[in-house]
N, C-alpha and C positions, 0 to 999 in steps of 0.2 A: 233497265234496272241495274245491270252491272256497271254501266258508265256512271250512273248516279252514285253507286257505292264507291267507285274509284275516286270520284270527285270529293266525296265526303272524307275518304281516307287521306287523300292528298291535302285537303284543307286542314284536317287534323294534324298531319305531319308539319304543315306550315306553322300552325299555331304552336305546336310543341317546339318547333325550332325557335320561334320567337320567345317562348318561355325560357329557353336556354339562356338567352341574352339577359333575362331578368334574374333567373334563379340558379342556374346550374354551373356557371363557369368557375366558381370557387369551391366546388364541392369536394375536390380531391384532397384538399389540405388536411382534413381530419379523418382520414380513413383508418379504421382499426387494423392492426396487422393480422396477417393470416396465422392460424395456429401452426406451430412448428411441428415437424414430423414426429418428435418424441412426445408431444402433448396433444396430438390431434384428437384423441378421444373419439367422439361420435361425429367429428367434422366431416362434411361431405367432400368426397374426392371424386372427380369425374373422369371419364375416359379421356385420355390425352388427345386422341385423334391426330390432327395435324398440329395441334398446339403443344407447346412445351410446358404448359401450366394446367392446373385443374380448377374446378369450381371453388375449392378451398382458398385459392389465391385471390378470389374476387368477393366483393360485397355488393349486393344489389339493393337499390332503394327506388321507390316510385313516389313522385310528387304530383299531386293533382294539379292540373292546369287551370288556373283561375279563369272563370267565365265560360269554361267548356266542361260541363258536368260529364263525368265518365272518361275524361281524357287524362292520361298520365304520362309523365316524362320519366323513363326508367334510366337510372345511372348505374353502370357497372364499373366499380373502381378496383384497380389493381392494388391490393393491400399486402402483396408479398414483397420480398426484398430482391426480386429478380425481374428481368425484362420478359414480358409474355407476348407471344405472337398468337393472335386469334383470328379465326375466319370472320369475314365481314358480312356474313349472311344475316338472316332473321333469327333472333333468339327463339328457343323453344319455350313457350310461355303458356301457362294454363291458369284459369281462375280456380280458386279453391273455395270449398264450403266451410261452414262453421266448425267442422271437425278437422280442418286443414287438409282435407283430401282433395286431390285434383278432380275437377268436373270434366271428365273425359268427353261427355256428350256435347259440351259447349263448343260450337265451331270456332276455329281460329283461322283467320285469313292472313297470309303473309303479304305485306305491302313492301315491295322492293323500291328503295330510293335510287333513282338513276345516278350513275357516275360515282358511286362510292367505291372505295378500294375493296379488293377481294380479300385482303387481310389487313389487320392492324397490329402494330407493334406498340405495346404499352409499357412504359417504364414504371417503376414503383410510384404510386400516387396518381398515375394518369387514369383518366376515365374515358368511357365510350358510352353513347346514349342510344336508346331506342324509344319509340313512341307507342303508346297503347291508346286505341280509340274503342270505347265500349258502345256497341250498337244497343240502345236501350230496349228493354223488354218490359213485360207486365207480369206481376206475380201470379195472376190468374191464367196466364198462357202456359200450356204444357211444354212449349218450345223455348221457354225462358228459364233462367237459372239465377239463383241468388248467390252472389260471390261475396266473400268476406276478405279476400286477399288474392295474391298471386304467388305462383311458384315459377321459377325460370331456370334455364341453363343456357349458357352461351353456345353458339354454333360449335360443332365438333366435340361437345361435352355432353354426357348423358345424365349425370346426377343433378337433379333439380334441387334448388335451394329456395327458401322462403325469400320473398321480396319484401323488404321493410317498407311499409307505407308511411310516408311523412304526413303529419297532420294531427289534429285533435280527435280523440275518440275512435271507436271502432268504425270500420267501413262495412257498408251493406249496399251492394249494387245489383240491380236486376238487369240481366243481359240476355240478348238473343245471340250475340256473336262478339268476338274480339277481333280487332284488326291490329296487327303488330308490325311495325316498320323494321327494316334492316338497320344495322348499326351505323352510327355516324360519330365523328369526333367533334363536330361543331354544328351550330345552328344552320349555317348556310347549306350544308349537305342535306339536312332534313327538309329544307324549303324548296329544293329543286323539283 
């Protein structure tokens, strides 16, 4: 069972990587800038950890992968005016319900992509990617949960932010589990 799960996750990572070739490479050009310190208001600021940046320096969006229901390519873009160094691990990601509350009971499996860097240095406008594969559930199953979106924080940062889902209309996904890949800067890394 675990081997099958691993194969599904790796296949999803490969498809997500292929989707980068089609959809993700130009995504960094239109990143909104991070709020400045004087006007941060309610902007999220994460623990710095080993990073010199916070969650407020990044914007996260998820694009559904065509032909793979429940698979998403997540883009984290550096919208600050500084160079950010971040841990190359798996982002902390949760599904959220219709009240935008994290569904803590929904299992999340980390899928480590082999041979990716231990950390990334992202200049302003640079992006890094992760993949999400939703193990589908059934609304009648008490071990399944209905998600309407995602919240995420980068490795070494603790404040989660909403992940903007690209597409038409509201999202409603019934899931038993989420599988989230480690970060990568290009599709080749996700396909290994």
